[in-house]
C-alpha positions in Angstrom: -3.9 14.4 -19.6 -3.3 17.4 -17.3 0.1 18.5 -16.4 1.1 20.9 -13.7 4.5 22.3 -13.6 5.6 24.5 -10.6 8.5 26.9 -10.6 9.8 29.8 -8.8 11.3 28.2 -5.8 14.9 28.7 -4.5 17.0 30.0 -1.8 15.9 33.1 0.0 16.8 34.9 3.2 14.5 35.2 6.2 12.1 37.9 5.6 12.4 37.7 1.8 9.7 37.1 -0.8 9.1 34.6 -3.6 6.4 34.0 -6.2 5.7 30.5 -7.2 4.1 29.6 -10.5 2.1 26.6 -11.5 1.7 26.3 -15.3 -1.1 23.9 -16.4 -1.5 22.1 -19.7 -4.0 19.6 -21.1 -7.1 21.4 -19.7 -8.6 24.8 -19.6 -8.5 25.5 -16.0 -10.5 28.7 -15.8 -13.5 26.7 -14.6 -11.7 24.9 -11.8 -10.3 25.4 -8.4 -6.6 25.4 -7.9 -4.8 24.6 -4.6 -1.3 25.0 -3.3 0.0 22.5 -0.6 3.3 22.3 1.1 5.1 19.2 2.6 8.1 19.4 4.9 10.5 16.3 5.3 8.7 13.7 7.5 5.5 15.6 7.6 2.2 15.2 6.0 1.3 17.5 3.1 -0.7 20.5 4.2 -3.0 22.9 2.6 -1.7 26.4 1.9 -4.1 28.2 -0.1 -6.8 27.8 -2.8 -8.4 29.9 -5.5 -11.8 29.2 -7.0 -12.9 29.4 -10.5 -14.6 32.7 -9.6 -11.6 34.1 -8.0 -12.4 33.6 -4.3 -9.4 32.8 -2.2 -8.8 30.9 1.0 -5.7 30.5 3.2 -4.3 28.4 5.9 -4.3 30.4 9.1 -0.5 30.0 9.2 0.1 31.8 6.1 -3.0 34.0 5.7 -1.2 37.4 6.3 1.8 36.5 4.2 0.5 34.8 1.1 -1.4 35.8 -1.9 -2.8 33.3 -4.4 -3.8 34.4 -7.9 -4.4 33.1 -11.3 -4.1 34.1 -14.9 -6.6 32.1 -16.9 -5.2 33.3 -20.2 -1.9 31.7 -19.3 -3.4 28.7 -17.4 -1.2 29.6 -14.5 -1.7 30.0 -10.8 0.6 32.0 -8.6 1.5 31.9 -4.9 3.3 35.1 -3.7 4.9 34.6 -0.3 6.2 37.4 1.8 8.1 37.6 5.1 9.4 34.2 4.7 10.5 32.3 7.8 12.9 29.4 8.2 9.9 27.2 8.9 8.7 27.9 5.4 11.5 25.8 4.1 9.7 22.9 2.4 8.4 21.7 -1.0 5.3 23.5 -2.5 2.9 21.6 -4.7 0.2 22.7 -7.1 -3.0 20.6 -7.2 -6.0 20.3 -9.4 -8.4 17.5 -9.1 -6.3 14.3 -9.0 -3.4 16.0 -10.6 -0.2 17.1 -8.9 2.8 18.9 -9.9 6.4 17.7 -9.1 6.9 20.4 -6.5 9.2 23.3 -6.1 11.6 23.6 -3.2 11.8 26.8 -1.1 14.7 27.1 1.3 14.7 30.0 3.7 18.1 30.8 5.3 18.5 32.6 8.6 
């Protein structure tokens, strides 16, 4: 059974930065792609960024210049660093691998 646990969310002011973490257990994730999504209230979950097993990264156009996804295979952890946060970034961020999802971590950006 794979478990994904996100952390690192919180309250931040506009323009601030946060680094989210997704710690995985139950499987060695170094051979797998990992994905970050986000979902605002009343909206569908949307893709944010992904990192492949080889380390290639892809981003949604809306976050491309402000986000960096990375992974530490030794720690089975994937990170999402977000800079220059805007109020529209206020939402819940989820980590995904295969059919497994974390519980989400909330980011609130205040103006």
